[in-house]
C-alpha positions as CSV (number, residue, x, y, z in Angstrom):
1,M,-7.2,58.1,12.2
2,S,-7.3,55.0,14.4
3,A,-10.5,53.2,15.3
4,S,-11.7,53.9,18.8
5,V,-11.6,51.0,21.3
6,H,-14.9,50.5,23.2
7,R,-14.8,50.1,26.9
8,V,-15.3,46.4,27.8
9,E,-18.0,45.9,30.4
10,V,-17.1,42.5,31.9
11,P,-18.4,42.2,35.5
12,E,-16.1,41.8,38.4
13,D,-15.1,38.2,39.1
14,A,-17.4,37.8,42.1
15,I,-20.4,38.7,39.8
16,L,-19.1,37.0,36.7
17,F,-18.6,33.6,38.4
18,E,-22.2,33.7,39.8
19,K,-23.5,32.3,36.6
20,S,-22.3,29.0,35.0
21,Y,-22.8,30.1,31.4
22,Y,-23.3,33.2,29.3
23,S,-24.9,33.2,25.9
24,I,-23.0,34.5,22.9
25,G,-25.3,37.5,22.8
26,A,-24.6,38.4,26.4
27,V,-20.8,38.0,25.8
28,S,-20.9,40.0,22.6
29,E,-22.6,42.9,24.5
30,M,-20.0,42.8,27.2
31,F,-17.3,43.3,24.6
32,K,-19.3,45.4,22.2
33,V,-18.5,43.2,19.3
34,N,-20.6,41.1,16.9
35,P,-21.2,37.5,17.7
36,S,-19.6,36.6,14.4
37,L,-16.3,38.0,15.8
38,L,-16.5,35.7,18.8
39,R,-17.1,32.7,16.6
40,F,-14.1,33.7,14.6
41,W,-11.9,34.1,17.7
42,E,-13.1,30.7,18.8
43,S,-11.8,29.2,15.5
44,E,-8.5,31.1,15.9
45,F,-7.7,30.6,19.6
46,S,-7.8,27.0,21.0
47,I,-8.2,28.4,24.5
48,L,-11.8,29.3,23.7
49,K,-14.0,26.3,24.0
50,P,-17.6,27.4,24.6
51,K,-20.1,24.6,25.3
52,K,-22.6,24.0,22.5
53,N,-26.1,22.6,22.9
54,G,-27.9,20.4,20.4
55,K,-28.8,23.3,18.1
56,G,-25.2,24.6,18.2
57,D,-25.8,27.6,20.4
58,R,-22.7,28.6,22.2
59,F,-22.5,29.1,25.9
60,F,-19.4,30.7,27.4
61,R,-18.2,29.8,30.9
62,P,-16.9,32.6,33.1
63,Q,-13.3,31.4,32.4
64,D,-14.0,31.7,28.7
65,V,-15.1,35.3,29.3
66,K,-11.8,36.0,31.1
67,N,-9.9,34.4,28.2
68,L,-11.8,36.6,25.8
69,Q,-11.0,39.6,27.9
70,L,-7.3,38.8,27.4
71,I,-7.7,38.2,23.7
72,Y,-9.7,41.5,23.4
73,H,-7.0,43.4,25.3
74,L,-4.2,42.0,23.1
75,L,-5.9,42.4,19.8
76,R,-8.0,45.5,20.2
77,E,-6.1,47.5,22.8
78,R,-2.5,46.5,22.4
79,K,-2.9,46.0,18.6
80,Y,-1.2,42.6,18.5
81,T,-1.8,40.5,15.4
């Protein structure tokens, strides 16, 4: 039995790019993954460079979300390793 892949809920570009930044919580909800997985992917993929505030909170730009969409597709849907 293979694990089911959840449907990603990333907004259309016109809507996505209306905001400058998305919190890690908002992005994790879009992809239906834990924030810890996003932090792990950040350490594994140099293309992900979310901004961090003084407390270390991550804020993803719309382009980061698009890059995450590609990473998610390759890892979770296409099963690349």
